[in-house]
N, C-alpha and C positions, 0 to 999 in steps of 0.2 A: 731537574725538568728539562733543564737547556739541553742536555743529551737526547731526552727523548724525543725534542722536537726535530734536533738536527737528524736523530735517525729517521723521523717522520720524512723529512724532506728528500732524504737522501732516495727513500723510496719511491718520492715523487719525482725525481729526478736524478738522473745517472752522471755525476759532477764531469765539467768539463775539465778535460786537461789543459794546464796552462802552458805544456809545452807544443811548439808546433812551428810554424816556418820563420824563419830568422831574418832579421836585416842586418846590414852593416858587415863591416870587415873584420874589426878588432876584437877579438873572444874576450880580452879582459874588459871592454867597455860596454859587455850586456848588461842591458837594465829592464831585469823581470817585472811583469807585474806584481808579485807578492815583495819585490826589494822595493818599487814604488810608492806601493803603499807604507811599508814599513818605515821609508824615510818621510813620508807623509806623517804618519803617525806620532812621529819622536820631533819633527821640527815646526809642526803648521802653526803659527801663533793664536789662532782661535782656540787650538786645543789646550794650548799652555794657560791662556783667559780661563776657559772651562775650569780646569783645574784651580787655579787661582779664586774663582768663584764657589768652588766646592770647599776650601778652606777658609773662606769666609764665612760660610753658610754653617759648617763644621764651628767656627769660633761663636757665631750668633747663638747657635743652641745650646754651647757651654753657656755663655754668657747669659742666657734665659734661664739656665738652672742654678745660678749665683744667688738667686735671691734669697734663698736661706741660708746662706753663707752670714756668719756675723758680721757686723763692720768696726771695726776697731781704728780709733783714733786718739794721735795724741797732743797734748796741749802745753804749752809754755808760755808763760807773759811773766814781764816784769813791769810795772808803772810807779813813777813818781809824782804825787799828789802833792800840790801846796795850794791855798792853805788846806788845813785840815781841820776838820769839825772838833770842837775842844769843850770841853764842859768846867767850869770854875764852882768850887765849892767851899767856900772862905779861903783860905789862902792856899788851896791846894788846886791843881789842873788837872783835870783827867781828859788824855786824848782817847776820843772814841775810834778815830780811824789812824793807820800808820801813812807817813810819808811813802815808805819803802813799802810794795806792793807784789807778793810774789804769788805765781798760781800753777803750780805742775801737775798733771793729772794725765789719764789713761780712761777712754769713754768705750765700752761696748754695749751696740745696740743689736738685737737679736728679733726678726720679724718671729713670733711665733705661730701666728694662722691667718691665714687671711679668706677663709673662707671659700677656698676654690677658687678664687679668682685668679692665682698664676697658671694654675694647670692648665688652661687652654693656649695661654701663651708658648707654654713649654712644649706642650703639642704643636703649635705652629712653626714653631723653630724647627722642631723634629722633619716633620712634614717638607717643609721649606729646602730643608737640606736634604732629603731624598728627590724631591723634584730635580734641584741642581744638578745630582747625580744623573738623572735620567735624562737631562738636558743635553749633557756630555755627551752622554749613548748615541742622541738622535742626532747631534753636529756630526760624531765621527761618523755614521752610518751615511749622512748627505755628502760629506769629505771622502767617502772610498769610492762613492757611486760617482763622483764627480770625478777622481782621480783615475778609475777605470774609461771611464767616457775619452778623458783628454789620452789617456795612454793609447788606445786602441785607434781613435781617431788621426791623432798625430803618424801611428803606425800605417794606418790605411793611408791617407795624403802622400806618405813617402813613397809607399808603394806604388801609388796610383802614378808619380810623377815618372818612377820607373818604367812602368808600361807606357806611358805616351812618350817619354824620348826613345824608347824602342821605335814606337811606331812611327816618331818623325824621323828618324833615320831610314826606316823604308821609305818613308815618303820622299825624302832628299835624294835615294837613291831613283826611285821611280821619277822624280822628276828631272834628273839628270838624262833620264831614259828618254821622257818623252822630247825634251830638246834637241837630243840628237835626232830623233824621229822628225821631230817638225823640220829641223834643217834637211833632213833628207826626204822632206816629202810626204813619209807614211804615215805622220799623225798631224791633226789639225790644230791650230792656233787652241782653240778651244780645250782639246784636250791636255795642252800645256797649262793653259789658265785654271782650267778644274783643277789638276795634282797640286798646284802654285797653292790655290785657295784653299785646299784641303790641309797643306802642310803650314800654311800661315794661321790655320784655325786651329789646330796643335799646339802651336807655339803659344799662340793666346792662351790653351788652357794651362797649358806648363807655366807662363808668367803665373796667373790666378793660382796654381796650385802651390807652388811656390811661396805666394804672399801666406795663404792660409797657411803652410807646413812652419813659417818661422814664428806667424802668432801661436800657431801649437807650441813648439818647442818651448816658447815664453810659460805658456800657461803651465805644461807637464814641468819644466823647471821650477816655477814658483811651490807648485806643490809638493816636487822632490826636495827641494832646497839644494838642488846641483845644477851644473850645466848639461844641458840636454840639446846637441846640437848631431850634426850627419855623421859624424863617428860613433855616435850613442846605437847600440844594438837594441832595437826593438822585437818583438815576438808576437807572431798571430798564436790566437786559441784553436785546438784542433775542434770541429764541432762537435757537440754530445750528443747523445741521443734521449729523448726526453718521454718520462711515462706519466701523463699526467692522472692527477685528481680530477675530482668535480670542482669546478667552480665554487660551489656551495661549501665543499670542505677548507678550500683555502681560504674563504673568508672566514668561517668559524675560526682558523687557526690566525690568521690576522689580527680579529677582536681580541682574540683570547691574549696575545702575544706584542702587539704592534706599543712602540715606544711611546707614541703619542697619546695613545689609549691609557696607557698607566698615568703617564701625566695628565692626564685631564682629568682622571678619578681620583689622583692627590691632591687637584687643584681644589674638586669640590670638596674633599675631607677638608682640605687647608679652609676653606670657606665657611664650612661648619665649626671648624675650632676658633678662628676668628668672631664668628657671630656669638659662639659660646662666650669668648673673652670679653665680647661686647656688654653684653647681658650681664656678667659679672664683674665689670668694671667699678661698678658702685656699691661692692659688697663692702663690710665692714673690714679694717684689720687691727689684729691684736699684739702688740709688738713690747719688748721689755728691755729695759737699759738700767746698766751698771757702770758708775764712773769710782774714779778714785785716785787721791793725788796726795799733794802738799801744799798746803797755804797758810798763811799768816792772816792777822786780824781778829783772831779770836781771844775775847777776854780768859783772864785777867791781865794777859802779857799778849797785847797786841802784835809786837813785833816776835813773836814765838812762832816758828813753822811746824804746824801741827799736820799729822795723817788725818786726811778727811775722806769721807765717801757718801754713794747716796745710791739707790735702787729703785725701780719701779716699774710700772707698767702702763701703756697707753692703750683706750680701745677708741677707733677713731671709726664713726657713722656717718657716711653722707647723707644727708636730710633730702636734698634737693636737687638736683643739675637739669639745667634747662634742655641740653643737648643730648640729652640719654635716650629718649623714645626714638629721636630723627636716627642715631648712631645706630640702634638695632635695626630700624628699618633700613638702613643703607646695608648693612650686614646681609638683611634678608634678602634684600634684593641682590647682591651679589652671589649669595650661593644660588637662586634660583636660574641666574644667567649662567653659573657653570653647570649647573643641572641640565640645561637645554645645551649648552656646550658639549655635554657627553655624547648626545644623541646625534649633535651635528658632525661630531669629528668620526663615528661610528658610521654614519653615512659619506662622508670622505673617503673614510679607509674601505668600504665596500668598493666605491667607485674607481680608486686607486689599483686595488687589487683585481679588479675586474678588466680595465684597461690593458694591466701589465699580462695577464694571463691572454687576454685576447689577442694583444700585440706580437706574443711569444707563440701563440697556435698561428697566426698568420705568418709571422717570420718563417717557421719552420716549414710550411707549405710552400713560402715561395723560395726558398732553398732548394728542396726537392726539383720545381720547374725550372729553376734558376740552371740547376746541374745540367738539367736534358738540354735548356738552351743554349749553354757553353757549347757542351758537347756538339750540337749542331751547328754550330757558328763555326768553330775551328773546323770541322770539317768540311763547310763550306768555303770555307778562307782558302784551307788546302788545295781544293778544288779550284777556285777561283785562280789561286796562283799558276797553277798545272795549266789551265785553259788560255789563263791569258799570255804565257809562254807561247801557245800554241797559236795564240792570235785570234783566239775564238769566242773572246769577249774584250769589254772595252776597260778602258783604265778607270772608267766610273764605277763600272761595276766590280772593280777589283777594289776598288776604295773604300764602297759600301760593305765588300764583306768583310774587310778588312778592320772597317767601323764597329760593323756587327760584333767581330770575335772580340775585341779589345773592351766593347762597351760590357758584352754579358760576361766576361770575365773580373771586369770592376762590380757590376751589379750584383754577382754573386759574393765577391769578398766583402762589398758595404751590407750586404745581408747578413752577412755572417757574424760580421760584427756586431749590426744590428740585435742579433739572436743572443749573443753573448752578454750585452749590456742589457737587453730585458730579459735575459736568465737572474742576472745578479738584481737588478730592479724587483723582480717576482721573490727572489729572497727574501730583500729588505721590505717588501711590502707586506709580507707574511709574516714579518718579527724574526726572522733569522739574524744572529748577531754576526753580520759579514767580517767583524774587525777578528773574532775567532776562527772563524775560517780560514782567513789569512796567516793568521800569529802561528794558528796550530800546526800549519804544513810542514 
C-alpha cells in the first residue's frame, strides 16, 4: 500500500534532486540533507523516548493478556504455641493441639471465566500499543520537516552573508573612489555620505545575518548531534518541476493516509473498548483453586506431619455498585467526544493540505517571476557599472542598481528554499512517509 501511494506522489511531483549548489571549502565536511536526517533519526532524544513508550505499551499489552495465566504461590510457616489446649480424661491428658505447628504448601488459583470482562481490556491495551507506534511516526515526520527547514535556512543565511560581503567589498571600493573624487572636487559631499550610508547599512545587515547564522548552527547541531560551523559544507536543492493533481485528490489521499487520522480513529476504537470494559466491569467471575502441602495437627498423632490438599471453585457475583452507571456515562461521553474529534481532525487535515498546496503553487509562480526579475536586475546592474564608469549616472543610481541585483538574487534563492520546504510539507500533509523517502535513497 505504501508503494502504491509513493507511486501516486511521484506522478504528482517529479522529485527534487538533492544535489545542488555547495557551500564550504573542505570536501570531507559535506553534510547532506539525507545525512542530517539520518543523524537526527539515530540520535534525537524524543525518538528514543518514543521507543521506550512503545516498549512500555508492548509490556502492558502482554500484562493485560496474563489474566488467564494461573497464579502459583508457596507458603512455609512454623509456630510455637504455649499454652496449648488440653483435655483431661481421668488420669490421662489429651493434647488437642501441638506446641510445634508447621505448614508447608503450594496453591494454584486459576480464573476459569470472567463472562467477557477481560476481553475489552486486552483489546484496549492492544489499541493503545498501536497508537503509540503511530505517535512515533507522527513525531518523526515533524522532526524531519524541522530538520529540513533548519538545514536549508542555515544554508540560505550563510549564502546571504557571502552575497552581502561581496556587495560590501564593492561599496568599500566605491567609497574610496568617492573620497578621491570629493577631494578632487568632482564629487559632492552628499555623494560621499550617501555611499558611506549604503556601506554601513550592509555592515549592519551582515551583523544581523551572522547572529542568525550562529543561532541556526546551534539548532542544526542539536538536530544532527554534531558540530555545524563555517567549515561544514551544506548544499542547496535544484529546483524540480511539479505536475499538480487536483486539490480534492490530494485531500482525499491525505484523509486516507495521514497518521493523525489513523491515531484519532484508533482513539475512537479505544474509547469504545474502554466503554465496553466499563459495562462489563461488574460481570461475575468464576475461579478455581487447588492447594496441597504438609502439615501437623491431625489426630490421632497431632505431631505427625501429613500430606493434605484442598480444591474448590468460587463464583463471585457483584450485586450492587454505586458508581456503575456514572462510570458508564463517563465512558459514553468520552466516546462521543472522540467521535467529534474525528470530524475536527478531518477538517484540520483539509485545511493543512489546502494551505500547503496553495503555498506550493504560489511559490512556483513567484520563482518564475523572480528569475525574470533577477535577469533584468543583473543586466541593469552591468549597464549601470558601464554608465557610471562613463560618468553617465550618479553613484546613487549605481547603488540602487547593485541593491536591486543582490536583492533579486536573494529573493529568488529564498523562494526556491520556500518551495522545497513546501514540497516536503505537502508530502507530509498527504501522508507520505518521509522517513522511507530519505532512508531508502
